[in-house]
C-alpha positions as CSV (number, residue, x, y, z in Angstrom):
1,M,142.5,78.2,112.9
2,I,140.9,82.3,113.0
3,N,139.1,81.7,109.6
4,R,137.5,78.8,110.8
5,R,136.1,80.3,114.0
6,V,135.0,83.4,112.0
7,L,132.9,80.9,110.0
8,T,131.3,79.3,112.4
9,M,130.2,82.4,114.0
10,N,128.9,83.5,110.7
11,I,127.1,80.5,110.7
12,L,125.7,80.7,114.3
13,L,124.4,84.1,113.5
14,R,122.5,83.0,110.9
15,Q,120.8,80.4,112.6
16,P,117.0,81.6,114.0
17,L,117.3,81.2,117.7
18,P,114.8,78.8,118.6
19,I,111.9,80.5,120.9
20,S,109.7,78.4,123.0
21,E,106.1,78.4,123.2
22,K,105.6,79.5,126.8
23,V,107.9,82.5,125.7
24,L,106.0,83.0,122.4
25,T,102.4,82.8,123.7
26,W,103.2,85.4,126.7
27,G,105.0,87.5,124.2
28,L,101.9,87.5,122.3
29,L,99.6,88.2,125.5
30,L,101.9,90.9,126.2
31,L,101.9,92.7,122.7
32,N,98.2,92.1,122.3
33,G,97.8,93.6,125.6
34,L,99.8,96.9,124.7
35,L,97.5,97.0,121.3
36,I,94.4,97.1,123.2
37,A,95.5,99.9,124.8
38,L,96.7,101.8,122.4
39,M,93.4,101.4,120.7
40,L,91.5,102.6,123.8
41,A,93.7,105.4,123.7
42,L,93.2,106.3,119.8
43,A,89.6,105.8,120.3
44,K,89.4,108.2,123.4
45,T,91.3,110.9,121.1
46,A,88.7,110.4,118.6
47,T,85.5,110.3,120.4
48,S,86.3,113.1,122.5
49,Q,86.3,115.1,119.0
50,G,82.8,114.6,118.6
51,L,83.1,111.3,116.5
52,P,80.2,108.8,117.7
53,A,81.6,105.4,119.5
54,A,79.5,103.3,116.9
55,S,80.4,104.9,113.9
56,Y,84.2,104.6,115.4
57,A,83.8,101.5,116.1
58,F,82.0,100.4,112.7
59,W,85.2,102.1,110.6
60,Q,87.7,100.6,112.6
61,T,86.2,97.1,111.9
62,L,85.6,97.5,108.4
63,I,89.2,99.1,107.7
64,A,91.1,96.3,109.7
65,G,88.8,93.7,108.0
66,T,89.5,94.9,104.7
67,L,93.0,95.0,105.5
68,L,93.3,91.6,106.6
69,L,91.3,90.2,103.8
70,V,93.8,91.7,101.3
71,F,96.5,90.6,103.6
72,S,95.4,87.0,103.2
73,G,96.3,86.8,99.6
74,G,95.7,82.8,98.3
75,Q,93.7,82.3,101.6
76,K,90.7,83.9,100.5
77,K,89.6,80.4,99.0
78,H,89.2,79.3,102.9
79,F,86.5,81.8,102.8
80,S,83.6,79.3,102.1
81,R,80.3,78.9,103.7
82,Q,81.4,76.6,106.2
83,L,83.1,79.7,108.0
84,M,80.3,81.6,107.9
85,P,78.4,80.6,111.5
86,Y,82.0,81.0,113.1
87,F,82.9,84.4,111.6
88,L,78.8,85.3,113.0
89,V,79.4,83.7,116.5
90,S,82.9,85.2,117.0
91,G,81.9,88.5,115.5
92,L,78.9,89.0,117.7
93,T,80.0,87.9,121.2
94,G,83.7,88.9,120.9
95,I,82.9,92.4,118.8
96,A,79.8,93.3,118.5
97,I,77.1,92.5,121.4
98,P,79.9,93.8,124.4
99,N,80.7,96.9,122.2
100,V,77.1,97.7,121.8
101,I,76.1,97.3,125.3
102,A,79.3,99.2,126.4
103,F,78.1,102.2,124.3
104,Y,74.8,102.2,125.7
105,L,76.1,101.8,129.0
106,V,79.2,104.1,129.2
107,T,76.5,107.3,128.3
108,R,74.4,106.5,131.5
109,L,76.8,104.5,134.0
110,G,80.4,105.9,132.8
111,A,83.4,104.2,131.9
112,G,84.6,102.9,135.5
113,F,81.4,100.8,135.4
114,T,82.1,99.6,131.7
115,G,85.8,99.1,132.2
116,I,85.3,96.8,135.0
117,M,82.9,95.0,133.0
118,Y,85.6,94.1,130.4
119,A,88.2,93.2,133.4
120,L,85.6,90.0,134.5
121,P,86.3,88.1,131.4
122,P,88.9,85.5,132.9
123,L,86.9,84.8,135.9
124,F,83.5,83.9,133.6
125,T,85.7,81.9,131.5
126,F,87.5,79.7,133.8
127,L,84.1,79.3,135.1
128,L,82.2,78.5,132.3
129,A,85.2,76.5,131.0
130,L,84.7,74.7,134.6
131,T,81.1,74.1,133.8
132,L,82.0,72.7,130.3
133,R,84.6,70.4,131.7
134,L,87.1,71.9,129.7
135,E,89.4,72.6,132.5
136,K,90.1,71.1,136.0
137,L,89.3,72.9,139.0
138,A,92.7,74.3,140.4
139,W,92.4,76.5,143.4
140,T,95.5,78.5,143.0
141,R,94.6,79.4,139.4
142,F,91.6,80.7,140.7
143,A,92.8,82.6,143.4
144,G,95.4,83.9,140.9
145,L,92.6,85.1,138.5
146,G,90.4,86.3,141.2
147,M,93.1,88.9,142.8
148,A,93.7,89.8,139.1
149,V,90.1,90.8,138.5
150,L,89.5,92.2,141.9
151,A,92.7,94.3,141.7
152,C,92.1,95.8,138.4
153,S,88.6,96.4,139.3
154,W,89.6,98.6,142.2
155,I,92.0,100.0,140.2
156,V,89.3,101.2,137.3
157,S,87.1,102.6,140.4
158,Q,89.7,104.3,141.8
159,R,90.3,106.2,138.3
160,H,86.6,107.0,137.7
161,E,85.1,108.7,140.1
162,E,81.4,109.0,138.6
163,M,81.0,105.5,139.7
164,G,78.6,105.2,142.5
165,L,75.3,102.7,143.2
166,V,74.3,101.0,140.3
167,N,70.9,99.8,139.6
168,P,70.7,95.8,139.6
169,L,69.2,96.0,136.3
170,W,71.7,97.8,134.9
171,F,74.5,96.0,136.7
172,G,72.5,92.6,135.1
173,L,72.9,94.4,131.7
174,G,76.8,94.9,132.1
175,L,77.3,91.4,132.9
176,L,76.1,90.8,129.6
177,I,79.6,92.1,128.5
178,P,81.9,89.7,130.4
179,F,79.6,86.7,129.9
180,M,79.8,87.2,125.9
181,L,83.2,87.6,125.7
182,S,83.9,84.6,127.8
183,I,81.5,82.6,125.2
184,G,83.4,83.9,122.5
185,N,86.7,83.1,124.1
186,I,85.9,79.2,124.6
187,Y,83.7,78.9,121.2
188,R,86.5,80.2,119.2
189,S,88.9,77.9,120.6
190,I,86.7,74.7,120.5
191,A,85.2,75.7,117.3
192,W,88.6,76.6,114.9
193,P,88.0,75.4,111.7
194,K,90.2,72.7,110.5
195,D,93.4,74.1,108.4
196,A,92.2,77.8,109.2
197,K,94.5,80.5,109.4
198,P,94.4,83.6,112.0
199,T,94.6,86.2,109.3
200,T,91.5,84.5,107.3
201,L,89.3,84.2,110.8
202,A,90.4,87.4,111.9
203,A,89.3,88.9,108.7
204,G,86.1,87.4,108.6
205,T,85.4,87.9,112.4
206,L,86.2,91.8,111.8
207,L,83.9,92.1,108.6
208,T,80.7,90.4,109.8
209,S,81.6,92.7,113.2
210,A,81.1,95.6,110.9
211,L,78.4,94.7,109.1
212,T,76.3,94.3,112.6
213,L,77.5,97.6,113.8
214,A,76.1,99.2,110.4
215,V,73.1,97.6,111.6
216,F,73.1,98.8,114.9
217,A,73.7,102.6,113.7
218,R,71.2,102.5,111.4
219,S,68.9,101.2,114.0
220,T,69.6,104.3,116.6
221,G,69.7,106.7,113.5
222,T,73.5,107.0,114.1
223,D,75.3,108.4,110.9
224,L,78.7,106.5,109.8
225,L,79.8,109.3,107.9
226,P,79.1,112.3,110.6
227,D,79.8,115.9,108.4
228,L,82.2,116.4,111.4
229,L,85.0,114.3,109.8
230,D,88.1,116.0,109.2
231,S,91.7,114.9,107.7
232,N,92.9,114.4,111.5
233,L,89.8,112.2,112.3
234,F,90.6,110.5,108.8
235,A,94.3,110.0,109.9
236,I,93.2,108.6,113.2
237,L,90.6,106.1,111.8
238,A,93.1,105.0,109.2
239,L,95.8,104.6,112.0
240,Q,93.2,102.7,114.1
241,G,92.3,100.2,111.4
242,G,95.7,99.2,110.7
243,L,96.2,99.1,114.6
244,T,93.2,96.7,115.1
245,A,94.1,94.6,112.0
246,L,97.4,93.9,113.6
247,T,95.9,93.4,117.3
248,Y,93.0,90.6,115.7
249,L,95.8,89.0,114.0
250,C,97.9,88.5,116.8
251,A,94.5,87.8,119.1
252,F,94.0,85.2,116.7
253,E,97.6,83.9,116.8
254,L,97.0,83.6,120.8
255,Q,93.9,81.9,120.5
256,K,95.5,79.2,118.7
257,R,98.3,78.9,120.5
258,S,96.5,79.0,124.3
259,N,93.3,77.9,125.9
260,P,90.5,80.3,126.4
261,V,91.8,80.9,130.1
262,F,94.8,82.2,129.2
263,Y,93.5,84.1,126.2
264,S,90.9,85.7,128.6
265,Q,93.4,87.6,130.6
266,L,93.9,90.1,127.3
267,G,91.7,92.7,129.3
268,V,93.4,92.6,132.6
269,V,96.5,93.2,130.6
270,A,95.2,96.0,128.4
271,A,94.3,97.6,131.8
272,L,98.0,97.3,133.0
273,F,99.1,99.3,129.6
274,G,96.5,101.4,129.9
275,L,97.6,102.9,133.1
276,M,101.0,103.5,131.6
277,I,99.5,105.1,128.5
278,G,97.5,107.4,130.5
279,A,100.6,108.3,132.5
280,L,102.5,109.2,129.1
281,W,100.2,110.1,127.0
282,F,97.7,111.5,128.9
283,K,99.8,113.0,131.6
284,E,97.4,111.0,134.0
285,S,98.7,111.3,137.9
286,Y,98.0,108.0,140.2
287,S,98.2,107.6,143.6
288,F,100.7,105.2,145.1
289,G,97.6,102.6,145.9
290,I,96.7,101.9,142.5
291,W,100.5,101.2,141.7
292,I,100.1,98.5,144.3
293,G,97.2,97.5,142.6
294,A,98.7,96.9,139.2
295,L,101.5,95.0,141.4
296,F,98.6,92.5,142.8
297,V,97.5,92.4,139.2
298,V,100.6,90.9,137.9
299,L,101.1,88.7,140.7
300,G,97.4,87.5,140.0
301,L,98.4,86.6,136.0
302,K,101.1,84.9,137.3
303,L,99.3,82.6,139.8
304,G,96.4,82.2,137.5
305,A,98.9,81.0,134.6
306,R,100.4,78.1,136.4
307,R,100.6,74.6,134.8
308,V,98.0,76.3,132.4
309,E,100.9,75.6,129.3
310,N,100.0,72.2,129.5
311,S,96.9,72.2,128.3
312,W,97.8,74.6,125.3
313,P,96.3,72.7,122.2
314,Q,98.7,72.4,119.2
315,R,96.7,73.6,115.8
316,S,98.0,73.5,112.5
């Protein structure tokens, strides 16, 4: 009798526990947000040592794209001409154009204003999806997304005292960041190539973005391999490349399993993890009000995701 029970327990332990699609997708969102926050922390460490932001972004995407290309192995046959438009649009809207605008604005308006622009994609994506009739108007979701974005924007403004009155022209240019990101969020979902794997799409997007950033660096006279690089910065670049590869692999897996509006919440989730990393890594201290703002972000995300699981696509 005891042996039979032991045998039954062994069989049960060997069986993988089923994970619901909802739990898996929320897990990918949280993991992706954490990875993005870690990427930003590493970028802050490297650029504070004098490495130009454009050079850093180039090597980050080139290393990550190359790693994913090698990792794809037998999937290389999927890199066909038909995928080139997808790689180009995905790389430009999701990485290259927002990064180039951010590099331009951060030196003139500070990190606070730029950070708020990266918190706006959920609303932009939701409104664009409504316009294209990919979403139905749900006031609960709209209010939740609005709450999360406003709370996140307030947190960013409190953390960056250099924010002041912004010239309307700069503000208009800054709005291109969430606009391009929202276009990328929707495009990657509705134009997802049949039978394409997340690894393949992530690799192609990153390598296309690296090429675009190289052209941008060349046009602005930025050295892609500055003389100031030392072994410490090389180690950071290598670590960032691996981290970026994992981040975009998770991002495309999340895009495959969810819809554009749910996916667009990545920036807000990353901002929350950024608070935690700032406190633990950079020893930053925050007021009680900022943590209250973080609570409103969480509540807003919860409201914004209500019933969204029913519209998640099922791709092979």
